[in-house]
C-alpha positions in Angstrom: -127.1 -162.5 -80.8 -125.4 -165.3 -82.7 -126.9 -166.0 -86.1 -126.9 -169.8 -85.8 -127.3 -170.9 -82.3 -130.3 -170.8 -80.2 -133.0 -173.2 -80.0 -133.1 -176.5 -78.3 -131.2 -179.6 -78.6 -128.3 -181.8 -79.7 -125.4 -183.8 -81.2 -125.5 -185.0 -79.5 -127.3 -181.8 -78.8 -130.3 -180.0 -78.3 -130.1 -176.3 -78.0 -132.3 -173.5 -76.8 -131.7 -169.9 -76.7 -133.3 -166.5 -77.3 -135.2 -163.5 -76.1 -138.0 -163.7 -73.6 -139.5 -167.2 -74.0 -139.8 -170.0 -71.5 -140.3 -173.7 -71.9 -140.1 -177.3 -71.0 -138.7 -180.1 -73.1 -139.1 -183.8 -73.7 -137.5 -186.2 -76.2 -138.9 -189.7 -76.9 -137.9 -192.7 -79.0 -141.0 -193.8 -80.9 -141.9 -197.1 -82.5 -143.1 -195.3 -85.5 -143.4 -191.6 -86.4 -146.5 -189.9 -85.0 -147.0 -192.8 -82.6 -146.5 -192.7 -78.8 -143.4 -194.6 -77.4 -143.8 -198.3 -76.8 -142.6 -200.1 -73.7 -139.4 -201.3 -75.4 -138.3 -197.7 -76.1 -139.3 -196.2 -72.8 -135.8 -196.5 -71.4 -134.6 -194.1 -74.1 -137.0 -191.3 -73.0 -135.8 -188.1 -71.5 -137.6 -185.1 -70.2 -137.1 -181.9 -68.1 -139.7 -179.5 -66.7 -137.2 -177.5 -64.5 -139.4 -177.9 -61.4 -136.7 -179.6 -59.4 -134.2 -176.7 -59.7 -134.1 -173.7 -57.4 -136.1 -170.8 -58.7 -133.7 -168.1 -59.9 -130.8 -170.5 -60.3 -128.5 -170.7 -63.3 -129.3 -173.7 -65.5 -125.7 -174.2 -66.5 -124.3 -177.3 -64.7 -127.8 -178.7 -63.7 -129.5 -181.7 -65.2 -127.0 -182.1 -68.0 -127.6 -178.5 -69.2 -124.5 -176.6 -70.4 -124.1 -173.1 -71.7 -123.0 -172.8 -75.3 -119.3 -173.6 -75.8 -119.3 -174.2 -72.0 -119.3 -170.5 -71.5 -121.2 -169.7 -68.3 -121.9 -166.2 -69.5 -124.5 -167.5 -71.9 -126.5 -169.4 -69.2 -130.2 -169.1 -68.8 -132.2 -169.0 -65.5 -135.0 -171.0 -63.9 -138.1 -168.8 -63.4 -141.5 -169.1 -61.8 -143.0 -166.3 -63.9 -144.6 -168.9 -66.1 -145.0 -172.6 -65.8 -147.0 -175.5 -67.3 -146.4 -177.6 -64.3 -145.4 -176.2 -60.9 -143.5 -174.1 -60.1 -140.9 -173.5 -62.8 -139.9 -173.1 -66.4 -136.7 -171.8 -68.0 -136.4 -168.2 -69.1 -134.5 -167.8 -72.4 -133.6 -164.2 -72.9 -130.9 -161.5 -72.9 -129.2 -161.2 -69.5 -126.8 -158.3 -68.8 -126.4 -157.8 -72.6 -125.7 -161.4 -73.4 -128.0 -163.8 -75.3 -128.9 -166.8 -73.2 -127.9 -170.0 -75.1 -128.2 -173.4 -73.4 -127.4 -176.9 -74.6 -128.4 -180.4 -73.8 -126.3 -183.1 -75.4 -127.4 -186.7 -76.4 -125.4 -189.6 -77.7 -126.2 -192.6 -80.0 -129.3 -191.0 -81.4 -128.9 -191.8 -85.1 -131.4 -194.5 -86.1 -135.1 -195.3 -85.8 -137.8 -192.8 -85.1 -137.7 -190.0 -82.5 -140.1 -187.4 -81.2 -139.0 -184.1 -79.6 -141.6 -182.1 -77.7 -140.9 -178.6 -76.5 -143.4 -176.3 -74.9 -142.8 -172.6 -75.5 -144.4 -169.5 -74.0 -143.8 -166.3 -75.9 -145.1 -163.2 -74.0 -147.1 -160.7 -76.1 -144.5 -157.9 -75.3 -141.6 -159.9 -76.6 -139.1 -157.9 -78.6 -136.6 -159.2 -81.2 -136.1 -162.8 -82.2 -135.6 -166.2 -80.6 -134.3 -169.3 -82.3 -135.1 -173.0 -81.7 -132.3 -175.2 -82.9 -131.7 -179.0 -83.4 -128.2 -179.9 -84.3 -126.6 -183.0 -85.8 -123.1 -182.3 -84.7 -121.8 -180.3 -81.7 -118.8 -180.0 -79.4 -117.9 -177.2 -77.0 -115.6 -174.8 -78.9 -116.1 -176.7 -82.2 -116.2 -175.2 -85.6 -120.1 -175.1 -85.7 -120.4 -175.1 -89.5 -123.8 -174.3 -91.0 -124.7 -177.9 -91.9 -124.5 -178.9 -88.2 -127.9 -177.2 -87.8 -130.5 -179.7 -89.0 -133.2 -177.4 -87.9 -133.4 -173.7 -86.9 -136.8 -172.1 -86.3 -136.9 -168.3 -86.0 -139.4 -167.0 -83.6 -139.9 -163.3 -84.4 -141.9 -160.7 -82.5 -141.4 -158.1 -85.3 -142.9 -160.2 -88.0 -145.4 -162.2 -85.9 -144.2 -165.4 -87.5 -142.3 -168.6 -86.7 -140.5 -169.9 -89.7 -137.7 -172.2 -91.0 -134.6 -170.0 -91.2 -133.4 -172.0 -94.2 -136.7 -171.7 -96.1 -138.7 -168.7 -95.0 -141.7 -169.9 -97.1 -142.3 -172.5 -94.3 -143.9 -170.3 -91.7 -146.9 -170.0 -89.4 -148.4 -167.1 -87.3 -146.6 -166.8 -84.0 -148.9 -167.6 -81.0 -148.3 -165.4 -77.9 -149.4 -165.4 -74.2 -150.0 -169.1 -74.0 -148.1 -172.3 -74.0 -147.6 -173.8 -77.5 -146.2 -177.2 -78.4 -143.4 -177.5 -80.9 -143.2 -181.1 -82.0 -140.5 -182.6 -84.2 -140.8 -186.1 -85.6 -137.5 -187.5 -86.9 -137.3 -190.6 -89.0 -133.6 -191.4 -89.5 -134.3 -194.3 -91.9 -136.3 -192.1 -94.3 -134.0 -189.1 -93.5 -137.1 -187.0 -92.8 -138.1 -184.5 -90.2 -141.6 -183.1 -89.7 -142.1 -180.1 -87.5 -145.5 -179.1 -86.0 -146.3 -175.9 -84.3 -149.5 -175.7 -82.2 -150.7 -178.8 -84.0 -150.2 -177.5 -87.5 -147.5 -178.8 -89.9 -144.8 -176.1 -90.2 -142.4 -178.0 -92.4 -141.2 -181.3 -93.7 -137.7 -181.8 -95.0 -134.6 -184.0 -94.9 -132.7 -184.2 -91.6 -129.3 -184.5 -93.3 -129.8 -182.5 -96.5 -132.2 -179.9 -95.2 -129.4 -177.4 -94.9 -126.8 -177.2 -97.7 -124.3 -178.8 -98.1 -125.7 -181.4 -95.8 -125.0 -182.7 -92.3 -124.7 -185.9 -90.3 -127.2 -188.6 -89.7 -127.2 -187.9 -86.0 -128.9 -186.0 -83.2 
């Protein structure tokens, strides 16, 4: 599995990828960090719960989702094994020896305050590690340098923790066999991101400088 790719959104991108874990995603423009979106920002909201796609279908090419580097081999699949709504979620896992790695790209997200909500279900018998990633720069086939990753959370079955891959001191116990909310609050003006896992603060750090030598003010 690639060291720096897996997770959920970006660069224009939002990326997700990993071993057995399923989820739904939502990103919202907020009037102020930790506040709900106001009416003026509602037109910038985006969400996906995967219910409208055929169960068992490849997510690549549906709803704006693209496999990493536009390589269909790293697609993930719609499943009804677990769901918060009905009937589907997306299964992020190893398929035929290849790590699933799916991308959703966004544009002109580089100012104001934003909230990203991702629901994740980690089964108790998960093996290995999954990563949840937010990027500030991405293009298919690009160089993908380390500072492009503004956030990478490692979800590890072996350690029983979820932590910031760039600062392992920022960690919380991994919750399994239930849906858990990963919430990221991004304040571009203050260059700050706050990440909450299951309602608890996991980390707080710069969006651009949180990974050395520093990345773009962009999502």
